[in-house]
SEROLO-112315 format. One record per residue (C-alpha): z, x, y. Coordinates in steps of 0.5 Angstrom, whole numbers, padded with zeros to 4 digits, always signed. Example, Ala and Ser with C-alpha at 12.3 -4.5 7.8 and 13.67 -1.06 7.14 Angstrom:
BEGIN
+0016+0025-0009/+0014+0027-0002/
This chain:
BEGIN
-0011+0008-0056/-0011+0002-0052/-0012+0003-0044/-0005+0003-0040/-0006-0004-0036/-0009-0003-0029/-0003-0005-0024/-0004-0012-0021/-0005-0011-0013/+0000-0013-0008/-0001-0020-0006/-0001-0020+0002/+0006-0022+0002/+0007-0016-0002/+0003-0012+0002/+0007-0014+0009/+0014-0013+0005/+0012-0005+0003/+0010-0004+0010/+0017-0007+0013/+0020-0003+0008/+0017+0003+0010/+0017+0002+0017/+0025+0000+0017/+0026+0007+0013/+0022+0011+0019/+0027+0007+0024/+0033+0008+0020/+0031+0016+0021/+0029+0015+0029/+0035+0011+0030/+0040+0015+0026/+0038+0021+0031/+0038+0016+0037/+0045+0013+0036/+0048+0020+0034/+0045+0024+0040/+0049+0019+0045/+0056+0020+0041/+0056+0027+0038/+0050+0031+0040/+0053+0032+0047/+0059+0035+0043/+0056+0040+0039/+0049+0042+0041/+0050+0043+0049/+0056+0046+0053/+0061+0041+0054/+0064+0043+0061/+0061+0037+0064/+0062+0030+0060/+0057+0027+0064/+0052+0033+0064/+0053+0033+0056/+0052+0026+0054/+0045+0025+0060/+0042+0032+0057/+0043+0029+0049/+0040+0023+0051/+0035+0027+0054/+0032+0029+0048/+0030+0023+0046/+0025+0024+0050/+0022+0029+0047/+0020+0025+0040/+0017+0020+0045/+0012+0025+0048/+0011+0027+0041/+0009+0020+0039/+0002+0020+0043/+0000+0026+0040/+0002+0023+0032/-0001+0017+0034/-0008+0020+0034/-0008+0024+0030/-0006+0020+0024/-0010+0015+0026/-0016+0019+0026/-0015+0020+0019/-0012+0013+0018/-0019+0010+0021/-0023+0015+0017/-0020+0017+0010/-0015+0010+0010/-0009+0007+0012/-0004+0009+0006/-0005+0016+0005/-0004+0016+0012/+0003+0013+0012/+0005+0016+0006/+0004+0023+0009/+0008+0021+0016/+0014+0018+0012/+0015+0025+0008/+0014+0028+0015/+0020+0024+0018/+0024+0024+0012/+0023+0031+0012/+0025+0033+0019/+0032+0028+0019/+0035+0031+0013/+0034+0038+0016/+0038+0035+0022/+0044+0034+0018/+0043+0042+0016/+0043+0045+0023/+0048+0050+0025/+0052+0048+0032/+0052+0051+0039/+0059+0054+0037/+0055+0058+0032/+0048+0059+0034/+0049+0058+0041/+0043+0054+0045/+0038+0056+0039/+0042+0050+0036/+0039+0045+0042/+0032+0049+0041/+0032+0047+0033/+0035+0040+0034/+0029+0038+0040/+0024+0041+0035/+0026+0037+0030/+0026+0031+0034/+0019+0033+0036/+0017+0032+0029/+0020+0026+0028/+0016+0023+0034/+0010+0026+0031/+0012+0022+0025/+0013+0015+0027/+0007+0016+0032/+0003+0015+0026/+0007+0010+0023/+0007+0004+0028/-0001+0003+0027/-0002+0003+0020/+0004-0001+0018/+0001-0006+0023/-0006-0006+0020/-0003-0006+0013/-0001-0013+0014/-0005-0016+0019/-0012-0014+0015/-0009-0017+0009/-0006-0023+0012/-0009-0030+0010/-0013-0034+0015/-0009-0037+0021/-0002-0032+0019/-0004-0027+0022/+0002-0027+0027/+0007-0028+0021/+0005-0022+0017/+0004-0018+0022/+0011-0020+0024/+0013-0016+0018/+0013-0009+0020/+0017-0012+0027/+0023-0013+0022/+0023-0005+0021/+0026-0004+0028/+0032-0008+0028/+0033-0007+0020/+0032+0001+0022/+0037-0001+0028/+0043-0004+0023/+0042+0000+0017/+0043+0007+0022/+0049+0004+0026/+0052+0001+0019/+0052+0008+0016/+0054+0012+0022/+0059+0007+0023/+0063+0008+0016/+0063+0016+0017/+0066+0014+0024/+0073+0012+0020/+0074+0019+0019/+0078+0023+0022/+0075+0025+0029/+0075+0033+0027/+0072+0031+0020/+0067+0026+0023/+0065+0031+0028/+0065+0038+0023/+0061+0034+0017/+0061+0027+0017/+0056+0026+0022/+0051+0030+0017/+0051+0025+0012/+0047+0019+0015/+0042+0024+0016/+0042+0028+0009/+0042+0020+0006/+0035+0020+0008/+0032+0024+0002/+0034+0017-0002/+0030+0012+0003/+0025+0017+0003/+0024+0017-0005/+0024+0009-0004/+0018+0009+0001/+0014+0013-0004/+0015+0008-0009/+0014+0002-0005/+0008+0005-0002/+0004+0008-0008/+0003+0000-0010/-0001-0001-0003/-0009-0001-0004/-0014-0001+0002/-0015-0008+0005/-0023-0010+0004/-0024-0011+0011/-0023-0003+0012/-0027-0002+0005/-0032-0005+0008/-0031-0001+0015/-0031+0006+0010/-0037+0003+0007/-0042+0002+0013/-0039+0009+0016/-0041+0013+0010/-0048+0009+0010/-0050+0010+0017/-0056+0014+0019/-0053+0017+0025/-0045+0020+0024/-0040+0016+0028/-0036+0019+0033/-0029+0020+0033/-0025+0015+0033/-0021+0017+0040/-0027+0018+0044/-0030+0011+0041/-0024+0008+0044/-0024+0011+0051/-0031+0011+0052/-0032+0004+0050/-0026+0000+0050/-0021+0003+0055/-0021-0004+0059/-0017-0006+0052/-0013+0000+0052/-0010-0001+0059/-0008-0008+0057/-0006-0006+0050/-0001-0001+0054/+0001-0006+0059/+0003-0011+0053/+0007-0006+0049/+0011-0003+0056/+0017-0008+0054/+0019-0006+0047/+0020+0001+0050/+0023-0001+0056/+0028-0004+0051/+0031+0002+0050/+0034+0002+0057/+0039-0004+0055/+0039-0002+0047/+0041+0005+0047/+0042+0008+0055/+0047+0002+0057/+0052+0003+0051/+0051+0011+0052/+0052+0010+0060/+0059+0005+0059/+0062+0010+0054/+0062+0015+0060/+0061+0010+0067/+0067+0006+0064/+0071+0010+0059/+0069+0006+0053/+0070+0009+0046/+0064+0011+0042/+0065+0007+0037/+0063+0001+0042/+0055+0004+0042/+0054+0003+0034/+0058-0004+0035/+0053-0006+0040/+0047-0004+0035/+0050-0007+0029/+0051-0015+0034/+0044-0013+0037/+0040-0012+0031/+0043-0017+0026/+0041-0022+0032/+0035-0019+0032/+0033-0020+0025/+0037-0027+0025/+0032-0030+0031/+0026-0026+0028/+0027-0030+0021/+0027-0036+0025/+0021-0036+0029/+0016-0032+0026/+0013-0038+0022/+0012-0042+0028/+0008-0036+0032/+0001-0037+0030/+0001-0044+0032/+0003-0041+0039/+0000-0038+0045/+0001-0032+0044/-0001-0028+0051/+0003-0033+0054/+0009-0032+0049/+0008-0025+0051/+0008-0026+0058/+0014-0030+0058/+0018-0024+0053/+0016-0019+0059/+0019-0024+0065/+0026-0025+0060/+0026-0017+0060/+0026-0017+0067/+0031-0022+0069/+0036-0020+0064/+0037-0013+0065/+0041-0013+0071/+0045-0018+0068/+0047-0015+0063/+0048-0008+0067/+0053-0013+0071/+0056-0016+0065/+0058-0010+0062/+0061-0007+0069/+0065-0014+0070/+0067-0016+0063/+0067-0009+0060/+0066-0008+0052/+0065-0016+0051/+0060-0016+0056/+0056-0011+0054/+0056-0013+0047/+0055-0020+0048/+0050-0019+0053/+0045-0013+0050/+0045-0018+0044/+0043-0024+0048/+0039-0020+0051/+0035-0017+0045/+0035-0023+0041/+0031-0027+0048/+0025-0022+0047/+0024-0023+0040/+0018-0028+0040/+0015-0023+0044/+0016-0017+0040/+0014-0022+0033/+0007-0023+0037/+0006-0016+0039/+0003-0012+0033/-0003-0018+0032/-0005-0018+0039/-0006-0011+0039/-0010-0011+0032/-0014-0016+0035/-0016-0012+0041/-0020-0008+0037/-0026-0007+0032/-0024-0005+0025/-0027+0002+0026/-0023+0004+0031/-0017-0001+0030/-0011+0004+0027/-0013+0009+0033/-0013+0003+0039/-0006+0001+0036/-0003+0008+0036/-0006+0010+0043/-0004+0003+0046/+0003+0004+0043/+0004+0012+0044/+0002+0012+0050/+0008+0006+0053/+0012+0010+0048/+0011+0016+0053/+0012+0012+0060/+0017+0007+0058/+0021+0011+0052/+0020+0018+0053/+0020+0020+0061/+0024+0015+0062/+0030+0017+0059/+0029+0024+0062/+0028+0020+0069/+0034+0015+0068/+0039+0022+0066/+0037+0025+0073/+0037+0019+0077/+0044+0016+0074/+0047+0023+0075/+0045+0023+0082/+0047+0017+0085/+0052+0015+0079/+0050+0008+0078/+0047+0004+0073/+0042+0001+0080/+0036+0006+0077/+0036+0004+0070/+0036-0003+0071/+0031-0002+0076/+0026+0001+0071/+0028-0005+0066/+0025-0010+0071/+0019-0006+0073/+0017-0005+0065/+0018-0012+0064/+0014-0014+0070/+0008-0010+0068/+0008-0013+0061/+0008-0019+0065/+0002-0018+0069/-0002-0015+0063/-0001-0021+0058/-0004-0025+0064/-0010-0021+0065/-0010-0021+0058/-0010-0029+0058/-0015-0029+0063/-0020-0025+0060/-0019-0030+0053/-0020-0035+0057/-0026-0033+0060/-0030-0031+0054/-0028-0038+0052/-0025-0034+0045/-0018-0037+0043/-0013-0031+0044/-0010-0032+0037/-0016-0032+0033/-0020-0027+0037/-0023-0021+0031/-0024-0016+0037/-0022-0016+0045/-0027-0019+0049/-0024-0014+0055/-0028-0008+0053/-0031-0003+0058/
């Protein structure tokens, strides 16, 4: 019998597209939870005596996922740097999809009491583990397979995953919000979670076609041929590349701090200004469409730009714009909220598109997955995990949006500072930031 034809490896664009598809699916799962948390979970999984308290408790559960992300990042990155990017990403996708489907099957507070909230938080923790392992691997699939001089362009493909995931989740949720309220609260909210099983199958089929990059294959062979066993990747990272880790965390803070304006502000507006819950999905739909269009328009130009300057500008824009968005919402209502959040999100897209390749170039191949994951997930705890919890407490105490705006200003300023320090390090080493094979900011 003739041998079946050998599958052709994907082109760099095909690999980058596969990374985008998988990342979009994982972010769909993550944002389905985030969006539903602020419009449904406060009513179904927590006591409803005080609407503001219930909303803030539901929003605080978002932080649990972020707290789990560094653990997931280190765990998956260890195997990603030693075993392979592909197997690790397939595992994270299965874990995320399973947790999301199970959320759609949970009984409510009225049915089993506080155990409902405990189960919800536990599944959110599993989601955090899974998404913690996703980002670094998806970035590396795209960047390691990119042609010379195209790292920012191909590295931006996984960055589309977040706005695409936001858009898909918001559209699906908004469709089921058209149901009568009692139907939506009883069963309609569950369908977007259960649909994740379809997306999981699609993602697995796409990622099955991916091969490991030549860069990783050479690194794995060199590790296998080494006379002494290599150190655990995270140990190697924190002992030899700790300065790069600090810079990486700093430049990444704004991408997670954006949850203050994209998630917290719409949720806060529904309670503080008595806006309808549908404004949350409307805001996310408009902002994500704007983000996707902006990314598509600019990604081809970014390889020719100073990446450190682009990231610094993104931190500055976020720091300046965040208080304006809260003021616009207070002064102009729903129009101010939707237009303001969309404009602010679109304004930081050059920063967002440049971030993945910047993180990839901070670390050598043997700890690259671990380095990206640790930086991205530590910042997710600081600006995406602890921040929602702190903002929930502060907002309840002072009954004002000022603490949230101040937190956004701080994260933007820290990103600006880290980008300036990164630029200075590159200048001193006389290595162009856009072409650096590994960081010059090692310990």
